[in-house]
C-alpha positions as CSV (number, residue, x, y, z in Angstrom):
1,M,46.2,46.2,-65.0
2,T,45.0,45.4,-61.5
3,V,41.3,44.6,-61.3
4,K,39.5,46.6,-58.7
5,E,37.5,44.4,-56.3
6,S,34.6,46.8,-56.4
7,K,34.0,46.4,-60.1
8,S,32.2,43.2,-61.3
9,L,29.8,41.9,-63.8
10,K,27.1,39.9,-61.9
11,V,25.9,36.8,-63.7
12,G,22.9,34.6,-63.1
13,I,22.8,31.0,-64.5
14,C,19.4,29.4,-65.3
15,G,20.0,25.6,-65.7
16,Y,22.8,23.9,-63.8
17,G,23.3,20.8,-66.0
18,T,26.4,20.1,-68.1
19,V,26.7,23.5,-69.7
20,G,25.6,25.6,-66.7
21,S,27.9,23.8,-64.3
22,G,30.7,23.9,-66.8
23,T,30.3,27.7,-67.2
24,L,30.6,28.2,-63.4
25,A,33.6,25.9,-63.2
26,L,35.4,27.8,-66.0
27,L,34.6,31.2,-64.6
28,Q,35.9,30.2,-61.2
29,G,38.8,28.2,-62.3
30,N,40.1,30.8,-64.8
31,A,39.0,33.9,-62.9
32,K,42.4,35.6,-62.9
33,D,43.1,35.3,-66.6
34,I,39.5,36.3,-67.5
35,A,39.8,39.4,-65.2
36,R,43.1,40.4,-66.9
37,K,41.4,40.2,-70.3
38,T,38.4,42.3,-69.3
39,G,39.5,44.6,-66.6
40,I,36.6,43.5,-64.5
41,K,35.5,40.5,-62.4
42,I,32.9,38.2,-63.8
43,E,31.0,36.8,-60.8
44,V,28.2,34.3,-60.7
45,S,25.9,35.6,-58.0
46,H,22.7,33.6,-58.6
47,V,22.0,30.0,-59.9
48,A,18.6,28.5,-60.5
49,S,18.1,24.8,-61.3
50,R,15.0,22.6,-61.0
51,S,17.1,19.8,-59.4
52,L,19.1,22.0,-57.1
53,Q,19.6,20.4,-53.7
54,V,22.5,22.2,-52.1
55,D,24.2,25.6,-52.2
56,I,26.9,26.0,-54.7
57,S,30.3,27.1,-53.6
58,G,31.0,30.8,-54.3
59,V,27.4,31.6,-55.3
60,A,25.5,33.9,-53.1
61,T,21.9,32.9,-54.1
62,C,20.8,29.4,-55.2
63,G,17.2,28.4,-55.9
64,T,14.8,26.6,-58.3
65,D,13.0,29.6,-59.9
66,P,14.6,30.9,-63.1
67,F,12.3,33.9,-63.1
68,A,13.9,34.9,-59.8
69,V,17.2,35.3,-61.8
70,A,15.5,37.2,-64.6
71,N,14.0,39.6,-62.0
72,D,17.1,39.9,-59.7
73,P,18.2,43.5,-59.7
74,N,21.7,42.5,-58.8
75,V,22.1,40.3,-62.0
76,D,23.6,42.1,-65.0
77,V,23.6,39.0,-67.4
78,L,21.4,36.0,-67.4
79,V,22.9,32.8,-68.8
80,E,20.2,30.4,-70.1
81,T,21.3,26.8,-70.3
82,M,18.0,25.1,-69.5
83,G,17.2,24.1,-73.1
84,G,13.8,23.7,-74.7
85,F,11.2,26.4,-75.3
86,E,9.4,26.8,-72.0
87,P,10.1,28.3,-69.6
88,A,13.3,29.3,-71.4
89,F,11.6,31.7,-73.9
90,E,9.7,33.5,-71.1
91,V,12.7,33.6,-68.8
92,V,14.9,35.1,-71.6
93,R,12.1,37.5,-72.6
94,Q,11.7,38.7,-69.0
95,A,15.4,39.2,-68.6
96,L,15.7,41.3,-71.8
97,A,12.6,43.3,-70.8
98,N,14.3,44.1,-67.5
99,G,17.3,45.5,-69.4
100,K,19.6,42.5,-68.7
101,H,22.0,41.0,-71.2
102,V,21.4,37.4,-72.1
103,V,23.8,34.6,-73.1
104,T,22.1,31.4,-74.3
105,A,23.3,28.0,-75.5
106,N,19.8,27.2,-76.7
107,K,19.9,26.7,-80.5
108,A,16.3,25.6,-80.8
109,L,15.1,28.7,-79.0
110,I,17.1,31.1,-81.2
111,A,16.3,29.2,-84.5
112,E,12.6,28.7,-84.0
113,R,11.5,31.6,-81.7
114,G,14.5,33.9,-81.8
115,M,13.2,36.9,-83.9
116,P,11.0,38.4,-81.1
117,L,13.9,38.1,-78.7
118,V,16.3,39.7,-81.2
119,E,13.9,42.6,-81.7
120,L,13.4,43.0,-77.9
121,A,17.1,43.0,-77.3
122,Q,17.5,45.7,-80.0
123,E,14.7,47.8,-78.4
124,K,16.2,47.6,-75.0
125,G,19.8,48.2,-76.2
126,V,21.1,45.0,-74.6
127,T,23.1,42.0,-75.8
128,L,21.5,38.7,-76.8
129,A,24.5,36.4,-77.4
130,Y,24.5,32.7,-78.5
131,E,28.0,31.6,-79.6
132,S,27.6,28.4,-77.6
133,A,24.3,27.5,-79.5
134,V,26.2,26.6,-82.7
135,A,29.2,24.1,-82.9
136,G,30.0,24.1,-79.2
137,G,33.5,25.5,-78.7
138,I,34.1,26.6,-82.3
139,P,33.8,30.4,-82.5
140,V,31.9,30.3,-85.8
141,I,29.3,32.9,-84.9
142,K,32.0,35.4,-84.1
143,A,33.7,34.5,-87.4
144,L,30.6,35.0,-89.4
145,R,29.4,38.2,-87.7
146,E,32.8,39.9,-87.2
147,G,35.8,38.2,-88.8
148,L,34.1,37.9,-92.2
149,A,31.9,41.0,-92.0
150,A,33.6,42.6,-95.0
151,N,32.6,39.6,-97.2
152,R,29.5,38.6,-99.1
153,I,29.0,35.1,-98.0
154,D,28.3,32.8,-101.0
155,W,27.8,29.5,-99.1
156,L,28.6,27.6,-96.0
157,A,28.6,23.9,-95.2
158,G,29.1,22.1,-91.9
159,I,29.3,18.9,-89.9
160,I,27.4,20.4,-87.0
161,N,26.2,17.4,-85.0
162,G,28.8,15.3,-83.3
163,T,26.4,12.4,-82.7
164,G,25.7,11.9,-86.4
165,N,29.3,12.2,-87.3
166,F,30.3,9.6,-84.7
167,I,27.7,7.2,-86.1
168,L,28.8,7.7,-89.7
169,T,32.5,7.3,-88.8
170,E,31.9,4.0,-87.0
171,M,29.8,2.8,-90.0
172,M,32.6,3.7,-92.4
173,D,35.6,2.4,-90.3
174,K,34.0,-0.8,-89.1
175,G,31.2,-1.6,-91.4
176,R,28.6,-1.5,-88.6
177,E,24.9,-1.0,-89.0
178,F,23.3,2.3,-88.0
179,A,21.1,0.9,-85.3
180,D,24.0,-0.9,-83.6
181,V,26.2,2.3,-83.5
182,L,23.3,4.4,-82.3
183,I,23.0,2.1,-79.2
184,E,26.7,2.6,-78.5
185,A,26.4,6.4,-79.0
186,Q,23.7,6.5,-76.4
187,A,25.8,4.4,-74.0
188,L,28.7,6.7,-74.4
189,G,26.6,9.8,-73.8
190,Y,26.9,11.2,-77.3
191,A,23.2,10.6,-78.1
192,E,20.2,11.2,-75.9
193,A,17.7,8.5,-74.9
194,D,15.5,10.0,-77.6
195,P,18.0,10.6,-80.4
196,T,15.5,12.1,-82.9
197,F,17.0,15.6,-82.9
198,D,20.5,14.3,-83.7
199,V,19.9,11.5,-86.2
200,E,17.0,13.2,-88.0
201,G,18.9,16.4,-88.6
202,I,16.8,18.7,-86.5
203,D,19.6,19.8,-84.2
204,A,21.8,20.5,-87.3
205,A,18.9,22.4,-88.9
206,H,18.6,24.7,-85.8
207,K,22.3,25.5,-86.1
208,L,22.2,26.0,-89.9
209,T,19.2,28.3,-89.6
210,I,21.2,30.6,-87.3
211,M,24.3,30.6,-89.4
212,A,22.4,31.2,-92.6
213,S,20.6,34.2,-91.1
214,I,23.9,35.8,-90.2
215,A,25.6,34.8,-93.4
216,F,22.9,36.2,-95.8
217,G,21.3,38.9,-93.7
218,T,17.9,37.2,-93.6
219,P,15.4,36.7,-90.7
220,L,15.7,33.4,-88.8
221,A,13.6,30.9,-90.9
222,F,13.8,27.4,-89.4
223,D,10.7,26.2,-91.3
224,A,12.4,26.9,-94.6
225,T,15.2,24.5,-93.9
226,Y,14.9,21.1,-95.6
227,T,15.8,18.3,-93.1
228,E,16.7,14.7,-93.8
229,G,18.2,12.1,-91.4
230,I,20.8,9.4,-91.6
231,G,18.7,6.4,-90.4
232,A,18.3,4.9,-93.9
233,L,22.1,4.8,-94.7
234,T,23.7,1.3,-94.9
235,P,27.3,0.2,-94.5
236,E,27.1,-0.8,-98.1
237,D,26.3,2.8,-99.2
238,I,29.2,4.1,-97.2
239,A,31.6,1.5,-98.7
240,Y,30.3,2.2,-102.3
241,A,30.8,5.9,-101.8
242,K,34.4,5.3,-100.6
243,E,35.1,3.2,-103.6
244,L,34.0,6.1,-105.7
245,G,36.3,8.5,-103.9
246,Y,33.8,10.0,-101.4
247,H,32.9,10.0,-97.8
248,I,29.3,10.4,-96.6
249,K,28.7,13.2,-94.1
250,H,25.6,14.6,-92.5
251,L,25.9,18.2,-93.7
252,G,24.1,21.4,-93.2
253,I,24.4,23.4,-96.4
254,A,23.4,27.0,-97.1
255,R,23.8,28.8,-100.4
256,L,23.0,32.2,-101.8
257,E,22.8,32.2,-105.6
258,N,21.1,34.7,-107.9
259,G,18.8,36.0,-105.2
260,W,17.8,32.5,-104.1
261,V,18.6,31.1,-100.6
262,Q,18.7,27.4,-99.9
263,T,19.2,25.8,-96.5
264,R,19.2,22.0,-96.2
265,V,20.4,19.2,-93.9
266,H,21.0,15.7,-95.4
267,P,23.5,13.0,-95.9
268,T,26.0,14.1,-98.5
269,L,28.8,12.6,-100.6
270,I,31.9,14.8,-100.5
271,S,35.3,14.0,-102.1
272,T,37.8,12.5,-99.8
273,K,40.2,15.2,-101.0
274,Q,38.3,17.9,-99.2
275,L,39.3,18.7,-95.6
276,I,35.7,18.6,-94.2
277,A,35.3,15.0,-95.5
278,N,38.1,14.0,-93.1
279,V,36.6,15.3,-89.9
280,H,35.6,12.2,-88.1
281,G,34.3,11.0,-84.7
282,V,32.3,13.5,-82.7
283,G,34.2,16.5,-84.2
284,N,32.4,19.4,-85.9
285,A,33.6,21.5,-88.8
286,V,32.2,24.4,-90.8
287,V,33.5,25.7,-94.2
288,I,32.5,29.3,-95.1
289,H,33.1,30.9,-98.5
290,G,33.3,34.6,-98.7
291,H,33.6,36.5,-102.0
292,A,36.8,38.3,-100.9
293,V,38.6,35.8,-98.6
294,G,37.6,32.5,-100.3
295,S,37.0,29.4,-98.2
296,T,37.9,29.2,-94.5
297,L,37.5,26.2,-92.3
298,Y,36.6,26.1,-88.6
299,S,37.0,22.8,-86.8
300,G,36.9,21.5,-83.2
301,P,34.8,20.0,-80.5
302,G,31.1,20.6,-81.1
303,A,29.8,19.7,-77.7
304,G,30.8,18.9,-74.1
305,A,30.9,20.9,-70.9
306,E,34.2,22.6,-71.3
307,A,33.9,23.3,-75.0
308,T,30.4,24.8,-74.8
309,A,31.2,26.7,-71.6
310,S,34.2,28.2,-73.4
311,S,31.8,29.8,-75.9
312,V,29.4,30.9,-73.1
313,V,32.3,32.6,-71.2
314,A,33.6,34.2,-74.4
315,D,30.2,35.9,-74.8
316,L,30.4,37.0,-71.1
317,I,33.9,38.4,-71.7
318,D,32.5,40.5,-74.7
319,I,29.8,41.9,-72.4
320,A,32.3,42.6,-69.6
321,R,34.6,44.5,-72.0
322,A,31.7,46.6,-73.2
323,K,30.8,47.5,-69.7
324,V,34.3,48.5,-68.9
325,Q,34.3,50.7,-72.0
326,G,31.0,52.3,-71.0
327,L,29.2,51.3,-74.2
328,A,25.6,52.2,-74.1
329,K,24.5,49.7,-76.7
330,P,26.0,46.5,-78.2
331,L,28.7,47.2,-80.7
332,V,27.7,44.2,-82.9
333,P,24.0,43.6,-83.9
334,T,22.6,40.4,-82.6
335,L,22.4,38.7,-86.1
336,G,25.2,40.8,-87.6
337,Y,22.9,43.2,-89.5
338,T,20.9,46.3,-88.5
339,A,17.9,45.4,-90.7
340,P,17.1,42.1,-92.5
341,R,17.1,41.7,-96.3
342,D,13.7,41.3,-97.8
343,D,14.8,40.8,-101.5
344,L,15.7,37.1,-101.3
345,R,13.6,34.1,-102.2
346,T,13.7,30.6,-100.8
347,L,14.7,27.7,-103.1
348,T,12.8,24.5,-102.4
349,I,14.6,21.2,-102.3
350,E,12.9,20.2,-105.6
351,D,14.6,23.1,-107.4
352,I,18.2,22.5,-106.2
353,T,20.6,21.3,-108.8
354,T,23.4,18.9,-107.9
355,E,24.9,15.5,-108.7
356,Y,23.5,12.4,-107.1
357,Y,24.5,8.9,-105.9
358,L,21.9,6.3,-106.7
359,R,21.8,2.7,-105.5
360,I,19.3,0.6,-107.4
361,T,18.4,-2.9,-106.3
362,A,17.3,-4.9,-109.4
363,Q,16.8,-8.5,-110.5
364,D,19.9,-10.1,-112.0
365,V,18.5,-10.2,-115.5
366,V,19.8,-9.2,-118.9
367,G,19.1,-5.6,-119.9
368,V,18.4,-4.2,-116.5
369,M,21.2,-1.6,-116.7
370,A,20.1,-0.5,-120.2
371,D,16.5,0.0,-118.8
372,V,17.8,2.1,-115.9
373,A,20.0,4.2,-118.2
374,G,17.2,4.6,-120.6
375,E,14.9,6.1,-118.0
376,L,17.5,8.5,-116.8
377,E,18.2,9.5,-120.4
378,R,14.5,10.1,-121.0
379,F,14.6,12.7,-118.3
380,G,17.8,14.3,-119.6
381,I,20.0,12.9,-116.8
382,G,23.5,11.8,-117.6
383,I,25.6,9.1,-115.9
384,D,29.0,10.1,-114.6
385,A,30.1,6.7,-113.1
386,V,28.7,3.2,-112.6
387,I,29.6,0.3,-110.3
388,Q,27.7,-2.9,-110.8
389,K,28.3,-5.2,-107.9
390,E,28.1,-9.0,-107.7
391,S,24.7,-10.6,-107.6
392,D,23.4,-12.5,-104.6
393,G,21.9,-15.0,-107.0
394,K,18.6,-13.1,-107.4
395,N,19.3,-9.4,-107.2
396,V,22.2,-7.1,-108.0
397,P,23.0,-3.6,-106.7
398,I,23.7,-1.0,-109.4
399,V,25.5,2.1,-108.0
400,L,25.9,5.2,-110.1
401,L,26.7,8.9,-110.0
402,T,24.7,11.2,-112.1
403,D,25.6,14.5,-113.7
404,K,24.1,17.7,-112.3
405,T,20.4,17.7,-112.5
406,R,17.4,19.4,-110.9
407,E,16.0,17.4,-108.0
408,G,12.4,17.6,-109.2
409,E,13.4,16.0,-112.5
410,L,15.4,13.3,-110.7
411,N,12.3,12.5,-108.6
412,E,10.3,11.9,-111.8
413,A,13.1,9.7,-113.2
414,L,13.3,7.7,-110.0
415,A,9.6,7.1,-110.0
416,A,9.9,5.7,-113.5
417,I,12.9,3.5,-112.5
418,E,11.1,2.1,-109.5
419,A,8.1,1.2,-111.7
420,L,10.3,-1.1,-113.8
421,D,9.5,-4.8,-113.3
422,S,13.2,-5.6,-112.7
423,V,13.6,-3.0,-109.9
424,V,12.7,-4.6,-106.6
425,A,13.2,-1.9,-104.0
426,P,13.0,1.9,-103.6
427,V,16.1,3.7,-105.0
428,M,18.6,5.0,-102.4
429,R,19.4,8.6,-103.4
430,I,22.2,10.7,-101.8
431,R,23.1,14.2,-102.9
432,V,26.7,14.9,-104.0
433,E,28.4,18.3,-103.2
434,S,31.7,19.9,-104.1
435,F,33.0,22.8,-102.0
436,G,35.5,24.9,-103.8
437,E,37.4,22.2,-105.8
């Protein structure tokens, strides 16, 4: 169909960094195809950026005040790509209060302060969209909310931070130390000057919080997500895991079992036979298990201007299509449900049950392995596999995999093992997971 020049969806962008500029470039560079898909022009009419120095080609209004965008009567949709909590929260809140749709790439904002915004969007009958906040260019939000809507989601697991995945890949492939690879990741632009959110798992926890809310129909609950980083991992741990048939990945895991929800981010051993174990470099991947469809895998670029802008524009296209159809309210609820569940309980990390990788550094003396095994047995923990490496003349690393056990019981066993005279360092513990095998 021919798009009428008089019909358009007016967009205001707040934040003109990597994602904001990428969004404008994609809208302008692919304008004809987008118009054919929507039946309407999507036009950026207002841009606000704190560092804006010059006018932007093709944009009528440019400035430094994001609230001017939120209050601009000519703007139909506000795109928030500023990041952080303030002024982003107030800008988004003001736009929604004014009856504008909002598209945001801000995963921290949605995960930690999103519920009031979700409720306001519902009250005003407008769209709050955030596909770009999780896994960059991978349409995992749409998959969870729409493609898998018929399913009861049992669990999901994802590599959802490219920086951490790059670091672990380099450590595995080249035997490099964590600190060394982190410096390179910063030089390449994969990691920020302050990499805490990436390497401590906070960024992944934000994304996991959002996915778990959609998957299980629960309110956003970032504070309930257990988070552990990758800074303590060594090249030796990664090599030992590989020798045992596993790769170590920094995973976000969410499960719903018997009325209990668990959400956790931590280093994880997963079998090299599983597809997600073989997603390397800066790539992202999410596996989702629905009771009807089984396991589905979504993989692709998790960051970058074009990949993230692709998801921003996809949300804009949905809004444009709704406008053309004359829909009074969003067709799909913001979090995929009309009312949250209140019958589920949160499982703490101490109460999860899984297998474990343990690396124990002990004196090279007779009987040390028997002492370790004895303490594990005392707490009812079985051993599935053992590797005893060569001694350095004084100490020897003992690497083993346990049978499934509750984490709280393992903690007690590890305290007893670390109290042995022959054990000279804290025990390295990494959880082991299996997804559908």
